[in-house]
PyMOL Python script that loads the backbone (N, CA, C, O; Angstrom):
from pymol import cmd

cmd.read_pdbstr("""\
ATOM      1  N   UNK A   1      10.793  -6.183 -30.041  1.00  0.00           N
ATOM      2  CA  UNK A   1      10.938  -4.977 -29.713  1.00  0.00           C
ATOM      3  C   UNK A   1      10.968  -3.938 -30.616  1.00  0.00           C
ATOM      4  O   UNK A   1      11.661  -4.391 -31.527  1.00  0.00           O
ATOM      5  N   UNK A   2      10.622  -2.766 -30.935  1.00  0.00           N
ATOM      6  CA  UNK A   2      10.454  -1.649 -31.826  1.00  0.00           C
ATOM      7  C   UNK A   2      12.039  -1.342 -31.529  1.00  0.00           C
ATOM      8  O   UNK A   2      12.611  -1.752 -30.519  1.00  0.00           O
ATOM      9  N   UNK A   3      12.578  -0.669 -32.413  1.00  0.00           N
ATOM     10  CA  UNK A   3      13.863   0.305 -32.847  1.00  0.00           C
ATOM     11  C   UNK A   3      13.258   1.490 -31.941  1.00  0.00           C
ATOM     12  O   UNK A   3      12.153   2.015 -32.073  1.00  0.00           O
ATOM     13  N   UNK A   4      14.495   1.855 -30.754  1.00  0.00           N
ATOM     14  CA  UNK A   4      14.134   3.037 -30.100  1.00  0.00           C
ATOM     15  C   UNK A   4      14.609   4.035 -31.404  1.00  0.00           C
ATOM     16  O   UNK A   4      15.316   3.767 -32.375  1.00  0.00           O
ATOM     17  N   UNK A   5      13.899   5.333 -31.000  1.00  0.00           N
ATOM     18  CA  UNK A   5      13.892   6.302 -31.458  1.00  0.00           C
ATOM     19  C   UNK A   5      13.581   7.421 -30.560  1.00  0.00           C
ATOM     20  O   UNK A   5      13.154   7.077 -29.458  1.00  0.00           O
ATOM     21  N   UNK A   6      13.705   8.798 -30.795  1.00  0.00           N
ATOM     22  CA  UNK A   6      13.625  10.134 -30.330  1.00  0.00           C
ATOM     23  C   UNK A   6      12.071  10.338 -30.899  1.00  0.00           C
ATOM     24  O   UNK A   6      11.649  10.717 -31.992  1.00  0.00           O
ATOM     25  N   UNK A   7      11.329   9.868 -29.527  1.00  0.00           N
ATOM     26  CA  UNK A   7       9.883  10.960 -29.643  1.00  0.00           C
ATOM     27  C   UNK A   7       9.538  11.900 -29.702  1.00  0.00           C
ATOM     28  O   UNK A   7       8.929  12.395 -30.650  1.00  0.00           O
ATOM     29  N   UNK A   8       9.894  12.501 -28.508  1.00  0.00           N
ATOM     30  CA  UNK A   8       9.812  14.017 -27.816  1.00  0.00           C
ATOM     31  C   UNK A   8      11.781  14.659 -27.984  1.00  0.00           C
ATOM     32  O   UNK A   8      12.753  14.219 -27.370  1.00  0.00           O
ATOM     33  N   UNK A   9      11.741  15.648 -28.904  1.00  0.00           N
ATOM     34  CA  UNK A   9      12.880  16.033 -29.288  1.00  0.00           C
ATOM     35  C   UNK A   9      13.296  16.809 -27.659  1.00  0.00           C
ATOM     36  O   UNK A   9      14.215  16.493 -26.903  1.00  0.00           O
ATOM     37  N   UNK A  10      12.344  17.809 -27.502  1.00  0.00           N
ATOM     38  CA  UNK A  10      12.066  19.101 -26.490  1.00  0.00           C
ATOM     39  C   UNK A  10      12.505  18.398 -24.923  1.00  0.00           C
ATOM     40  O   UNK A  10      13.308  19.029 -24.235  1.00  0.00           O
ATOM     41  N   UNK A  11      12.072  17.377 -24.523  1.00  0.00           N
ATOM     42  CA  UNK A  11      12.618  16.642 -23.641  1.00  0.00           C
ATOM     43  C   UNK A  11      13.231  15.905 -24.053  1.00  0.00           C
ATOM     44  O   UNK A  11      13.730  15.625 -22.963  1.00  0.00           O
ATOM     45  N   UNK A  12      13.818  15.108 -24.853  1.00  0.00           N
ATOM     46  CA  UNK A  12      14.815  13.929 -24.736  1.00  0.00           C
ATOM     47  C   UNK A  12      14.108  12.361 -24.430  1.00  0.00           C
ATOM     48  O   UNK A  12      14.796  11.475 -23.923  1.00  0.00           O
ATOM     49  N   UNK A  13      12.641  12.133 -24.804  1.00  0.00           N
ATOM     50  CA  UNK A  13      11.815  11.375 -24.579  1.00  0.00           C
ATOM     51  C   UNK A  13      11.726  10.297 -25.914  1.00  0.00           C
ATOM     52  O   UNK A  13      11.109  10.503 -26.959  1.00  0.00           O
ATOM     53  N   UNK A  14      12.561   9.044 -25.544  1.00  0.00           N
ATOM     54  CA  UNK A  14      12.586   7.780 -26.512  1.00  0.00           C
ATOM     55  C   UNK A  14      11.361   6.938 -26.769  1.00  0.00           C
ATOM     56  O   UNK A  14      10.327   6.906 -26.102  1.00  0.00           O
ATOM     57  N   UNK A  15      11.567   6.485 -27.501  1.00  0.00           N
ATOM     58  CA  UNK A  15      10.515   5.401 -27.824  1.00  0.00           C
ATOM     59  C   UNK A  15      10.388   4.839 -26.206  1.00  0.00           C
ATOM     60  O   UNK A  15       9.491   5.141 -25.418  1.00  0.00           O
ATOM     61  N   UNK A  16      11.529   3.950 -25.953  1.00  0.00           N
ATOM     62  CA  UNK A  16      11.813   3.001 -24.896  1.00  0.00           C
ATOM     63  C   UNK A  16      11.605   3.850 -23.706  1.00  0.00           C
ATOM     64  O   UNK A  16      11.336   3.184 -22.706  1.00  0.00           O
ATOM     65  N   UNK A  17      11.640   4.802 -23.569  1.00  0.00           N
ATOM     66  CA  UNK A  17      11.303   5.697 -22.405  1.00  0.00           C
ATOM     67  C   UNK A  17       9.956   5.344 -22.496  1.00  0.00           C
ATOM     68  O   UNK A  17       9.812   4.530 -21.585  1.00  0.00           O
ATOM     69  N   UNK A  18       8.853   5.487 -23.083  1.00  0.00           N
ATOM     70  CA  UNK A  18       7.541   5.733 -23.236  1.00  0.00           C
ATOM     71  C   UNK A  18       7.389   4.082 -22.867  1.00  0.00           C
ATOM     72  O   UNK A  18       6.477   3.613 -22.186  1.00  0.00           O
ATOM     73  N   UNK A  19       8.285   3.464 -23.359  1.00  0.00           N
ATOM     74  CA  UNK A  19       7.630   2.123 -22.985  1.00  0.00           C
ATOM     75  C   UNK A  19       7.715   1.620 -21.603  1.00  0.00           C
ATOM     76  O   UNK A  19       6.845   1.018 -20.973  1.00  0.00           O
ATOM     77  N   UNK A  20       9.260   2.065 -21.120  1.00  0.00           N
ATOM     78  CA  UNK A  20       9.216   2.115 -19.601  1.00  0.00           C
ATOM     79  C   UNK A  20       8.309   2.309 -18.551  1.00  0.00           C
ATOM     80  O   UNK A  20       8.009   1.775 -17.484  1.00  0.00           O
ATOM     81  N   UNK A  21       7.958   3.328 -19.284  1.00  0.00           N
ATOM     82  CA  UNK A  21       7.267   4.517 -18.243  1.00  0.00           C
ATOM     83  C   UNK A  21       5.691   3.380 -18.458  1.00  0.00           C
ATOM     84  O   UNK A  21       4.953   3.275 -17.478  1.00  0.00           O
ATOM     85  N   UNK A  22       5.389   2.750 -19.539  1.00  0.00           N
ATOM     86  CA  UNK A  22       3.684   2.473 -19.403  1.00  0.00           C
ATOM     87  C   UNK A  22       4.119   1.248 -18.759  1.00  0.00           C
ATOM     88  O   UNK A  22       3.103   0.749 -18.275  1.00  0.00           O
ATOM     89  N   UNK A  23       5.178   0.478 -18.499  1.00  0.00           N
ATOM     90  CA  UNK A  23       4.791  -0.947 -18.327  1.00  0.00           C
ATOM     91  C   UNK A  23       5.179  -0.877 -16.542  1.00  0.00           C
ATOM     92  O   UNK A  23       5.184  -1.902 -15.860  1.00  0.00           O
ATOM     93  N   UNK A  24       5.510   0.597 -15.932  1.00  0.00           N
ATOM     94  CA  UNK A  24       5.393   0.905 -14.464  1.00  0.00           C
ATOM     95  C   UNK A  24       4.273   1.193 -13.376  1.00  0.00           C
ATOM     96  O   UNK A  24       4.151   1.196 -12.151  1.00  0.00           O
ATOM     97  N   UNK A  25       3.140   1.556 -15.108  1.00  0.00           N
ATOM     98  CA  UNK A  25       1.500   2.182 -14.450  1.00  0.00           C
ATOM     99  C   UNK A  25       1.376   0.454 -13.617  1.00  0.00           C
ATOM    100  O   UNK A  25       1.873  -0.628 -13.929  1.00  0.00           O
ATOM    101  N   UNK A  26       0.362   0.929 -12.327  1.00  0.00           N
ATOM    102  CA  UNK A  26      -0.224  -0.687 -11.882  1.00  0.00           C
ATOM    103  C   UNK A  26      -1.214  -1.093 -13.421  1.00  0.00           C
ATOM    104  O   UNK A  26      -1.321  -2.135 -14.068  1.00  0.00           O
ATOM    105  N   UNK A  27      -1.756   0.144 -13.563  1.00  0.00           N
ATOM    106  CA  UNK A  27      -3.276  -0.460 -14.498  1.00  0.00           C
ATOM    107  C   UNK A  27      -2.991   0.955 -15.417  1.00  0.00           C
ATOM    108  O   UNK A  27      -2.446   2.057 -15.356  1.00  0.00           O
ATOM    109  N   UNK A  28      -3.685   0.177 -16.203  1.00  0.00           N
ATOM    110  CA  UNK A  28      -4.263   2.220 -17.471  1.00  0.00           C
ATOM    111  C   UNK A  28      -5.855   0.896 -18.110  1.00  0.00           C
ATOM    112  O   UNK A  28      -5.860  -0.331 -18.204  1.00  0.00           O
ATOM    113  N   UNK A  29      -6.845   1.839 -18.376  1.00  0.00           N
ATOM    114  CA  UNK A  29      -7.573   1.733 -18.395  1.00  0.00           C
ATOM    115  C   UNK A  29      -8.040   2.417 -19.892  1.00  0.00           C
ATOM    116  O   UNK A  29      -8.800   1.766 -20.609  1.00  0.00           O
ATOM    117  N   UNK A  30      -7.646   3.497 -20.246  1.00  0.00           N
ATOM    118  CA  UNK A  30      -8.038   3.791 -21.074  1.00  0.00           C
ATOM    119  C   UNK A  30      -6.226   4.630 -21.691  1.00  0.00           C
ATOM    120  O   UNK A  30      -5.272   4.613 -20.914  1.00  0.00           O
ATOM    121  N   UNK A  31      -6.071   5.412 -23.447  1.00  0.00           N
ATOM    122  CA  UNK A  31      -4.813   5.856 -23.594  1.00  0.00           C
ATOM    123  C   UNK A  31      -4.473   7.014 -23.260  1.00  0.00           C
ATOM    124  O   UNK A  31      -3.333   7.477 -23.229  1.00  0.00           O
ATOM    125  N   UNK A  32      -5.673   7.627 -22.942  1.00  0.00           N
ATOM    126  CA  UNK A  32      -5.749   9.269 -22.529  1.00  0.00           C
ATOM    127  C   UNK A  32      -5.037   9.581 -20.736  1.00  0.00           C
ATOM    128  O   UNK A  32      -4.422  10.567 -20.329  1.00  0.00           O
ATOM    129  N   UNK A  33      -5.450   8.275 -19.971  1.00  0.00           N
ATOM    130  CA  UNK A  33      -5.339   8.148 -18.784  1.00  0.00           C
ATOM    131  C   UNK A  33      -3.717   7.945 -18.681  1.00  0.00           C
ATOM    132  O   UNK A  33      -2.925   8.795 -18.274  1.00  0.00           O
ATOM    133  N   UNK A  34      -3.436   6.770 -19.090  1.00  0.00           N
ATOM    134  CA  UNK A  34      -2.007   6.381 -19.729  1.00  0.00           C
ATOM    135  C   UNK A  34      -1.154   7.388 -20.298  1.00  0.00           C
ATOM    136  O   UNK A  34      -0.055   7.627 -19.797  1.00  0.00           O
ATOM    137  N   UNK A  35      -1.439   7.790 -20.969  1.00  0.00           N
ATOM    138  CA  UNK A  35      -0.697   9.255 -21.736  1.00  0.00           C
ATOM    139  C   UNK A  35      -0.451  10.592 -20.563  1.00  0.00           C
ATOM    140  O   UNK A  35       0.600  11.233 -20.580  1.00  0.00           O
ATOM    141  N   UNK A  36      -1.557  10.892 -19.580  1.00  0.00           N
ATOM    142  CA  UNK A  36      -1.658  11.542 -18.705  1.00  0.00           C
ATOM    143  C   UNK A  36      -0.320  11.046 -18.006  1.00  0.00           C
ATOM    144  O   UNK A  36       0.818  11.514 -17.964  1.00  0.00           O
ATOM    145  N   UNK A  37      -0.858  10.020 -17.525  1.00  0.00           N
ATOM    146  CA  UNK A  37       0.704   9.339 -16.245  1.00  0.00           C
ATOM    147  C   UNK A  37       1.718   9.332 -16.743  1.00  0.00           C
ATOM    148  O   UNK A  37       2.667   9.663 -16.032  1.00  0.00           O
ATOM    149  N   UNK A  38       1.945   9.015 -17.947  1.00  0.00           N
ATOM    150  CA  UNK A  38       3.339   8.867 -18.853  1.00  0.00           C
ATOM    151  C   UNK A  38       4.458  10.392 -19.015  1.00  0.00           C
ATOM    152  O   UNK A  38       5.687  10.411 -18.946  1.00  0.00           O
ATOM    153  N   UNK A  39       3.493  11.569 -19.247  1.00  0.00           N
ATOM    154  CA  UNK A  39       3.707  12.508 -19.372  1.00  0.00           C
ATOM    155  C   UNK A  39       3.998  12.816 -17.886  1.00  0.00           C
ATOM    156  O   UNK A  39       5.187  13.111 -17.764  1.00  0.00           O
ATOM    157  N   UNK A  40       3.456  12.844 -16.938  1.00  0.00           N
ATOM    158  CA  UNK A  40       4.102  13.183 -15.904  1.00  0.00           C
ATOM    159  C   UNK A  40       5.093  12.525 -15.247  1.00  0.00           C
ATOM    160  O   UNK A  40       5.674  13.057 -14.301  1.00  0.00           O
ATOM    161  N   UNK A  41       5.460  11.008 -15.784  1.00  0.00           N
ATOM    162  CA  UNK A  41       6.648  10.267 -15.309  1.00  0.00           C
ATOM    163  C   UNK A  41       7.986  11.025 -16.410  1.00  0.00           C
ATOM    164  O   UNK A  41       9.134  11.135 -15.979  1.00  0.00           O
ATOM    165  N   UNK A  42       7.672  11.403 -17.566  1.00  0.00           N
ATOM    166  CA  UNK A  42       8.754  11.426 -19.033  1.00  0.00           C
ATOM    167  C   UNK A  42       8.537  13.088 -18.826  1.00  0.00           C
ATOM    168  O   UNK A  42       9.433  13.771 -18.331  1.00  0.00           O
ATOM    169  N   UNK A  43       7.477  13.560 -19.183  1.00  0.00           N
ATOM    170  CA  UNK A  43       7.763  15.047 -19.481  1.00  0.00           C
ATOM    171  C   UNK A  43       7.538  14.977 -20.847  1.00  0.00           C
ATOM    172  O   UNK A  43       7.888  15.947 -21.520  1.00  0.00           O
ATOM    173  N   UNK A  44       7.020  14.015 -21.395  1.00  0.00           N
ATOM    174  CA  UNK A  44       6.964  14.358 -22.712  1.00  0.00           C
ATOM    175  C   UNK A  44       5.694  14.801 -23.123  1.00  0.00           C
ATOM    176  O   UNK A  44       4.609  14.552 -22.597  1.00  0.00           O
ATOM    177  N   UNK A  45       5.963  15.550 -24.214  1.00  0.00           N
ATOM    178  CA  UNK A  45       4.729  16.816 -24.866  1.00  0.00           C
ATOM    179  C   UNK A  45       4.489  17.580 -23.676  1.00  0.00           C
ATOM    180  O   UNK A  45       3.416  17.476 -23.083  1.00  0.00           O
ATOM    181  N   UNK A  46       5.154  18.131 -23.389  1.00  0.00           N
ATOM    182  CA  UNK A  46       5.269  19.331 -22.291  1.00  0.00           C
ATOM    183  C   UNK A  46       6.014  20.430 -22.879  1.00  0.00           C
ATOM    184  O   UNK A  46       5.953  21.469 -22.222  1.00  0.00           O
ATOM    185  N   UNK A  47       6.622  20.468 -23.823  1.00  0.00           N
ATOM    186  CA  UNK A  47       7.501  21.646 -24.666  1.00  0.00           C
ATOM    187  C   UNK A  47       6.902  22.191 -25.677  1.00  0.00           C
ATOM    188  O   UNK A  47       6.294  23.247 -25.497  1.00  0.00           O
ATOM    189  N   UNK A  48       6.944  21.609 -26.911  1.00  0.00           N
ATOM    190  CA  UNK A  48       5.957  22.499 -27.636  1.00  0.00           C
ATOM    191  C   UNK A  48       4.748  21.928 -27.884  1.00  0.00           C
ATOM    192  O   UNK A  48       3.735  22.598 -28.086  1.00  0.00           O
ATOM    193  N   UNK A  49       4.789  20.326 -27.883  1.00  0.00           N
ATOM    194  CA  UNK A  49       3.567  19.588 -28.199  1.00  0.00           C
ATOM    195  C   UNK A  49       3.504  19.016 -29.320  1.00  0.00           C
ATOM    196  O   UNK A  49       2.529  18.454 -29.820  1.00  0.00           O
ATOM    197  N   UNK A  50       4.750  19.176 -29.817  1.00  0.00           N
ATOM    198  CA  UNK A  50       4.180  18.701 -31.638  1.00  0.00           C
ATOM    199  C   UNK A  50       4.573  16.656 -31.975  1.00  0.00           C
ATOM    200  O   UNK A  50       4.618  15.897 -32.944  1.00  0.00           O
ATOM    201  N   UNK A  51       4.785  16.580 -30.343  1.00  0.00           N
ATOM    202  CA  UNK A  51       4.560  14.862 -30.621  1.00  0.00           C
ATOM    203  C   UNK A  51       3.547  14.041 -30.164  1.00  0.00           C
ATOM    204  O   UNK A  51       3.525  12.811 -30.206  1.00  0.00           O
ATOM    205  N   UNK A  52       2.578  14.911 -29.657  1.00  0.00           N
ATOM    206  CA  UNK A  52       1.296  14.494 -28.323  1.00  0.00           C
ATOM    207  C   UNK A  52       0.764  13.607 -29.163  1.00  0.00           C
ATOM    208  O   UNK A  52       0.639  12.465 -28.720  1.00  0.00           O
ATOM    209  N   UNK A  53       0.364  13.848 -30.414  1.00  0.00           N
ATOM    210  CA  UNK A  53      -0.063  12.257 -31.425  1.00  0.00           C
ATOM    211  C   UNK A  53       0.989  11.393 -31.393  1.00  0.00           C
ATOM    212  O   UNK A  53       0.652  10.230 -31.172  1.00  0.00           O
ATOM    213  N   UNK A  54       2.388  11.624 -31.571  1.00  0.00           N
ATOM    214  CA  UNK A  54       2.907  10.042 -32.072  1.00  0.00           C
ATOM    215  C   UNK A  54       2.422   9.325 -30.612  1.00  0.00           C
ATOM    216  O   UNK A  54       1.547   8.460 -30.566  1.00  0.00           O
ATOM    217  N   UNK A  55       3.107   9.810 -29.501  1.00  0.00           N
ATOM    218  CA  UNK A  55       2.988   9.654 -28.476  1.00  0.00           C
ATOM    219  C   UNK A  55       1.673   8.987 -27.636  1.00  0.00           C
ATOM    220  O   UNK A  55       1.727   8.436 -26.536  1.00  0.00           O
ATOM    221  N   UNK A  56       0.488   9.200 -28.473  1.00  0.00           N
ATOM    222  CA  UNK A  56      -1.030   8.569 -28.145  1.00  0.00           C
ATOM    223  C   UNK A  56      -1.074   7.403 -28.997  1.00  0.00           C
ATOM    224  O   UNK A  56      -1.478   6.289 -28.664  1.00  0.00           O
ATOM    225  N   UNK A  57      -0.592   7.776 -30.203  1.00  0.00           N
ATOM    226  CA  UNK A  57      -0.014   6.573 -31.090  1.00  0.00           C
ATOM    227  C   UNK A  57       0.959   5.255 -30.391  1.00  0.00           C
ATOM    228  O   UNK A  57       0.477   4.125 -30.307  1.00  0.00           O
ATOM    229  N   UNK A  58       1.911   5.465 -30.068  1.00  0.00           N
ATOM    230  CA  UNK A  58       2.851   4.655 -29.294  1.00  0.00           C
ATOM    231  C   UNK A  58       2.263   3.921 -27.824  1.00  0.00           C
ATOM    232  O   UNK A  58       2.623   2.842 -27.355  1.00  0.00           O
ATOM    233  N   UNK A  59       1.435   4.699 -27.378  1.00  0.00           N
ATOM    234  CA  UNK A  59       0.444   3.993 -26.181  1.00  0.00           C
ATOM    235  C   UNK A  59      -0.570   3.140 -26.816  1.00  0.00           C
ATOM    236  O   UNK A  59      -0.875   2.020 -26.407  1.00  0.00           O
ATOM    237  N   UNK A  60      -1.021   3.668 -27.727  1.00  0.00           N
ATOM    238  CA  UNK A  60      -2.547   2.522 -27.951  1.00  0.00           C
ATOM    239  C   UNK A  60      -1.427   1.702 -28.862  1.00  0.00           C
ATOM    240  O   UNK A  60      -1.774   0.564 -28.547  1.00  0.00           O
ATOM    241  N   UNK A  61      -0.473   1.535 -29.650  1.00  0.00           N
ATOM    242  CA  UNK A  61      -0.019   0.373 -29.727  1.00  0.00           C
ATOM    243  C   UNK A  61       0.573  -0.387 -28.874  1.00  0.00           C
ATOM    244  O   UNK A  61       0.433  -1.596 -29.056  1.00  0.00           O
ATOM    245  N   UNK A  62       1.158  -0.064 -28.046  1.00  0.00           N
ATOM    246  CA  UNK A  62       1.726  -1.145 -26.806  1.00  0.00           C
ATOM    247  C   UNK A  62       0.671  -1.125 -26.306  1.00  0.00           C
ATOM    248  O   UNK A  62       1.030  -2.224 -25.884  1.00  0.00           O
ATOM    249  N   UNK A  63      -0.852  -0.908 -25.687  1.00  0.00           N
ATOM    250  CA  UNK A  63      -0.942  -1.179 -25.023  1.00  0.00           C
ATOM    251  C   UNK A  63      -2.619  -2.465 -25.861  1.00  0.00           C
ATOM    252  O   UNK A  63      -3.388  -3.292 -25.371  1.00  0.00           O
ATOM    253  N   UNK A  64      -2.437  -1.996 -26.980  1.00  0.00           N
ATOM    254  CA  UNK A  64      -3.389  -2.874 -27.728  1.00  0.00           C
ATOM    255  C   UNK A  64      -2.490  -4.347 -28.662  1.00  0.00           C
ATOM    256  O   UNK A  64      -3.055  -5.323 -29.156  1.00  0.00           O
ATOM    257  N   UNK A  65      -1.170  -4.089 -28.657  1.00  0.00           N
ATOM    258  CA  UNK A  65      -0.187  -4.885 -29.487  1.00  0.00           C
ATOM    259  C   UNK A  65       0.484  -6.023 -28.653  1.00  0.00           C
ATOM    260  O   UNK A  65       1.312  -6.767 -29.179  1.00  0.00           O
TER     261      UNK A  65
END
""", "prot")
cmd.dss("prot")
cmd.show_as("cartoon", "prot")
cmd.util.cbc("prot")
cmd.orient("prot")
C-alpha cells in the first residue's frame, strides 16, 4: 500500500479515498470511465481541476498495478 497523501486539496480527497472509491466500483473497463465514477463518489477534480492528471495517474496505476 502506498503512503496516503492529499491528492485533491479543493475537495480534500486523499490517495486512500481514491483507492477506496475504485474498489467500490462493480467493474471498470478503462481509466476514463473509472475517473468519472470516482469523481462522482469523491468529487475530486471538480474544484480547480489541478489534480486531474494526478487522479488519472493514480487510477491507472491502481488498475494496472
